[in-house]
GUZA-970124 format. One record per residue (C-alpha): residue number from 1; residue in one letter; chain; x, y, z. Coordinates in steps of 0.2 Angstrom, whole numbers. Layout:
N
{seq=NUM&type=A&mol=A&x=X&y=Y&z=Z}
...
This chain:
86
{seq=1&type=M&mol=A&x=218&y=733&z=738}
{seq=2&type=G&mol=A&x=227&y=734&z=720}
{seq=3&type=W&mol=A&x=242&y=724&z=710}
{seq=4&type=D&mol=A&x=254&y=734&z=719}
{seq=5&type=D&mol=A&x=250&y=729&z=736}
{seq=6&type=L&mol=A&x=253&y=711&z=730}
{seq=7&type=D&mol=A&x=270&y=716&z=724}
{seq=8&type=E&mol=A&x=275&y=713&z=743}
{seq=9&type=V&mol=A&x=268&y=697&z=748}
{seq=10&type=K&mol=A&x=281&y=683&z=750}
{seq=11&type=L&mol=A&x=276&y=669&z=740}
{seq=12&type=P&mol=A&x=284&y=650&z=743}
{seq=13&type=P&mol=A&x=294&y=645&z=729}
{seq=14&type=A&mol=A&x=288&y=638&z=713}
{seq=15&type=D&mol=A&x=292&y=620&z=716}
{seq=16&type=A&mol=A&x=285&y=621&z=733}
{seq=17&type=V&mol=A&x=269&y=612&z=726}
{seq=18&type=D&mol=A&x=263&y=606&z=746}
{seq=19&type=L&mol=A&x=264&y=624&z=750}
{seq=20&type=T&mol=A&x=254&y=632&z=739}
{seq=21&type=D&mol=A&x=242&y=618&z=739}
{seq=22&type=K&mol=A&x=240&y=624&z=759}
{seq=23&type=L&mol=A&x=237&y=641&z=753}
{seq=24&type=F&mol=A&x=224&y=637&z=742}
{seq=25&type=A&mol=A&x=216&y=627&z=755}
{seq=26&type=D&mol=A&x=219&y=638&z=771}
{seq=27&type=A&mol=A&x=211&y=653&z=760}
{seq=28&type=L&mol=A&x=197&y=644&z=752}
{seq=29&type=M&mol=A&x=191&y=632&z=766}
{seq=30&type=T&mol=A&x=184&y=646&z=777}
{seq=31&type=P&mol=A&x=165&y=649&z=776}
{seq=32&type=A&mol=A&x=167&y=663&z=766}
{seq=33&type=G&mol=A&x=180&y=654&z=753}
{seq=34&type=K&mol=A&x=168&y=641&z=752}
{seq=35&type=R&mol=A&x=154&y=653&z=747}
{seq=36&type=L&mol=A&x=167&y=660&z=734}
{seq=37&type=L&mol=A&x=169&y=642&z=727}
{seq=38&type=A&mol=A&x=149&y=641&z=725}
{seq=39&type=Y&mol=A&x=150&y=656&z=715}
{seq=40&type=W&mol=A&x=164&y=650&z=704}
{seq=41&type=K&mol=A&x=155&y=633&z=701}
{seq=42&type=R&mol=A&x=137&y=642&z=697}
{seq=43&type=T&mol=A&x=146&y=656&z=687}
{seq=44&type=Y&mol=A&x=160&y=646&z=678}
{seq=45&type=L&mol=A&x=159&y=626&z=679}
{seq=46&type=D&mol=A&x=139&y=625&z=677}
{seq=47&type=K&mol=A&x=140&y=634&z=661}
{seq=48&type=P&mol=A&x=143&y=628&z=644}
{seq=49&type=V&mol=A&x=160&y=631&z=637}
{seq=50&type=C&mol=A&x=154&y=633&z=620}
{seq=51&type=E&mol=A&x=139&y=642&z=613}
{seq=52&type=V&mol=A&x=129&y=640&z=597}
{seq=53&type=G&mol=A&x=137&y=656&z=586}
{seq=54&type=A&mol=A&x=151&y=659&z=597}
{seq=55&type=G&mol=A&x=169&y=659&z=590}
{seq=56&type=S&mol=A&x=182&y=648&z=595}
{seq=57&type=D&mol=A&x=191&y=662&z=603}
{seq=58&type=A&mol=A&x=175&y=662&z=616}
{seq=59&type=G&mol=A&x=177&y=643&z=620}
{seq=60&type=F&mol=A&x=195&y=644&z=625}
{seq=61&type=H&mol=A&x=192&y=660&z=634}
{seq=62&type=R&mol=A&x=177&y=651&z=645}
{seq=63&type=E&mol=A&x=190&y=635&z=645}
{seq=64&type=G&mol=A&x=203&y=647&z=653}
{seq=65&type=Q&mol=A&x=190&y=653&z=667}
{seq=66&type=N&mol=A&x=186&y=636&z=670}
{seq=67&type=Y&mol=A&x=204&y=631&z=671}
{seq=68&type=I&mol=A&x=207&y=643&z=686}
{seq=69&type=V&mol=A&x=193&y=636&z=696}
{seq=70&type=R&mol=A&x=198&y=617&z=694}
{seq=71&type=E&mol=A&x=215&y=620&z=698}
{seq=72&type=A&mol=A&x=209&y=629&z=715}
{seq=73&type=L&mol=A&x=197&y=612&z=718}
{seq=74&type=N&mol=A&x=212&y=602&z=714}
{seq=75&type=R&mol=A&x=226&y=610&z=724}
{seq=76&type=I&mol=A&x=212&y=609&z=739}
{seq=77&type=A&mol=A&x=209&y=591&z=737}
{seq=78&type=R&mol=A&x=229&y=587&z=736}
{seq=79&type=A&mol=A&x=231&y=598&z=752}
{seq=80&type=T&mol=A&x=215&y=590&z=762}
{seq=81&type=T&mol=A&x=220&y=571&z=758}
{seq=82&type=P&mol=A&x=230&y=563&z=769}
{seq=83&type=K&mol=A&x=248&y=556&z=758}
{seq=84&type=G&mol=A&x=246&y=539&z=752}
{seq=85&type=A&mol=A&x=226&y=540&z=752}
{seq=86&type=K&mol=A&x=218&y=541&z=737}
């Protein structure tokens, strides 16, 4: 599968946050998806963003990696939390 294969995929409209959240939950709450989330946590979130001697660019890069994982976790949480519950 390459990037060209994704051009044919129908996505929800950009303003359909609930549908996009559901896509994340449907894909990542499977047994394989949970293993992938655990891998992302260990590989990205559990490591420091800034390391001694690394330039600021490295910190920005690491923070970008973490952002993607946090977005997935936040979208799953929104999709799996009943409306009105906190």
